[in-house]
C-alpha angles and dihedrals in degrees: 000000000000102000148094119263118198104210123193116215129199118285088211124332111062089213087075089073111110125232090236093052091053092049093049092049089052095048104044123094094238142353125233105216129190089210115010092203093055093043089045090064090051093048092048091051092054095038094244115158100182114135118253133220121200111245119168141138093276097055107021094099090054097045105034096089091052090051093050091047092052092052093046088052090060107275126121126222139195121209117209134171127206090269138352128005117340117244092029098110086324136086115287110087095090098051092045090050093048093047092051091048089051093051094251116148114246124194125182116203118218114249150109122358118165099219096059098065089038091055093047092046092049092073087219121129108287103176088093126019142152125225113216099171115198118356116233107273096220124341112058095008096117092045092051093049092049090050089063096058095095097034107128097190126082107272123221122201134177119218141171119243090243093062099034099103092042092052094046089049092051092047090052091050093051103033100029133267093258096056110122118240144153136217121209123187139171089022112203091000130114095265098041113159137181117189119190133191143090118323092253091050090052091049090053093046098049094040088068099052142053109249125206134177135038116317133218117190120196118192127190115245126244102281091196092068 
């Protein structure tokens, strides 16, 4: 079993872990973890004793060749992020790319990804959509926002709770205060919430409360296109 497995992990509720994911994590030679402490809690919960190797955006360029060499030498590896599917706004793209280039088999297991339940819960059109991930924090942010003006598909963004109101305000300024949108947070957790309305209504709502947890914003596309 000399290959790389990309293994999604729960975005909240640990019951969302699949039987196959647990088995793979037990069977591989080592696990590439974005944060070994976070993954350590997951492994302990499911009684998984496989050794971990730190693999995150700050060291992946320095360690990726070692990972590929170990797999080519006969080991197997599982890549996990702190939550959800690796490489979706998380580390993972580089090691997958390098493995493929080296002729190493790569297999991504199906599993949790935060934007899918958020999109379905938004009640916005989901037959066609575009995933934008995190907006640039500074350089290029205005340009990116303006590039979405004529987007006709439902737009999906990730955001931190600390920038939520700022991002909703900027979206309303660029796309119009009456544009329909939704904000989902704490997906699959005890305090899961999806709030729907116009962008200006969402700004008003979230300006009055303390927000925690990871955020998914879904914005209706330009219906005039």
